[in-house]
N, C-alpha and C positions, 0 to 999 in steps of 0.2 A: 504494500500500500504506500510505502514511503515514496517510491518512484512516481506513482500516479499523483500523489500530492505535490511533489516537486514539479512535475510536468504542468499541473494546473497553475501553481504559483508563478512559474516562469513565464506563463502567458498573461496572467492577470493577478497581481498580488492583492487586488481588492476583493477577491472572492471571499465571502464569509465562510466560516467553518460549516455553517448550516448548508450553504450552497454546495460546498465541496463534498460534504457527506451525502447529499442527494445525488450528485453526479457520480460518486463512487459507490453508491448503494451501501454506505457504511454508517455506523453510529457517529453522531456529531462529537461526542466526548472522546471517542477513539481518534478521530481526525485531530481534534484539539491537542490531545496528548502526544500524538506523533509529531505535530508541528513544534510543540514545546520542546520535545526531546531533540529534534533536529536543530532548533535554535541554540539550545544549551551545548550541543556537540559542535557548534559552529559550521554545520552543514548549510543552514540558512543563515547568511551573514547580514542580511538587511533587506529592505523593501524600497529600493529607490524608484523614483518616478521618472519616466522617459518624457522629456520636454522637447518639443520642436521649437528651438530658439529662433528659427527663421520666421516664425509666425508671431514673434513678439517685437517690441521696440528696443530690445536689449541686444547689444553687439557682443558676440562671442566668437572666438577663433579656436578651432580645435587643431592640434598638431600631433602627429605621430613622429616619434624620434627614435631612430635606430641607434643603439649604443653598443660600442665594443668596449669591453672591460678586460682588465687583467685581474683574475680572481686572486685575492690575497691568501697567503698561507694561513691555515686555520680559520679562514673566513669563508671561502668559497663564494658562490654566487648569492647564497641566501643573505649573507651579511652585507654584500654590496647592494643587493636589492633593497634590503631594509633601510640602508642609508638613503637611497634614492626615494623610496616611497614615503619617507617622512616629510619631504617637501610638500607644503600645502597645495602647490600648483598641480601635483601629480594626481590625475584621476584614475589611471590604471597603469599597471606595470606587469609585463610578461617576460618570462625566460623563454628564449627562442632557440630553435635549431637553425642551422644554416650559416649565412655569411656574417651575422652579428649576434650578439648575446642577449640583449634586452630590448624590448619595445616599451617606450614610455609614452603614454598618452596624456596630454595636458590641455587645459582650456585656459584661455586668457582673454583680456578685453581687446587686444590688438596683436598684430604680428610683431610689433616692437616689444610688447610685453613678453611674448614667447621667446623672441630672440634674446632678450635680457636674461630670462631664466636659463637658457642654454649656455650663453656665454659667461654669465656670472656665477651660476650655481652648479649646473650639471657638468659642464666640461672642465671645471676647475678641480673636480674630485680627483685625487691622485691615481685612482685605479681606472679612470675613464680614459681610453686611448683615442677614441674618435666618436663623432656623432654625425648623423644625417637627419635633417628635419624636413618633414613633409606636411604641408598644410591641407586640411580637408576643405575642399571648395564647396561641396554640397553633399548633404546626407540624403540618400534615397530610401534606405532601409536600415533600421537599427534594432537590435534585439528581436529580430523577426517581425518587426512592425514597419509598414510602409510609411514614410515620412512626407510623401508628396501630397500637396493639397488636392482635394478632389478625388483621391484614390479611395475606393470602397474596400471594406473588408470582403474577402471572398464569400460568396453566398454559399450557404449550406445546401447540400443536395437533399431534395425531398425524398424520403424513403417511405414507400407505402407497402402494405402487406399484399 
């Protein structure tokens, strides 16, 4: 049942335990207990809201930064990542395979603010050997949801007996 609850919450964190219990043909108290257990085990880490900032009057710039690092003895990638994710500008941080080590995703008010973060904070860390910054020009889909104005949710197929 945990997987089914996680699937539901990943699509819409506003489902009530009552709604999820009905969808899963389960007892509401069982669903509530499963969610609480997953929260305590840090399986469910939070319930963020997905906002289409392009539909607001607020300016935001999203950047993906490829980072190459030299892991430090007795620190490895985890300690390097911990140092980087402590910066308040960092929205997401991923360990990668391939041509670079970490992907840092940040949001700023302007390209200048992102550039300042990279040049003054990120690239000055002694174990960072190089960075490459890419700016998101437009978000079409995020977390499985279409961000385009006027796009409809896929219609459900009518199933009749």
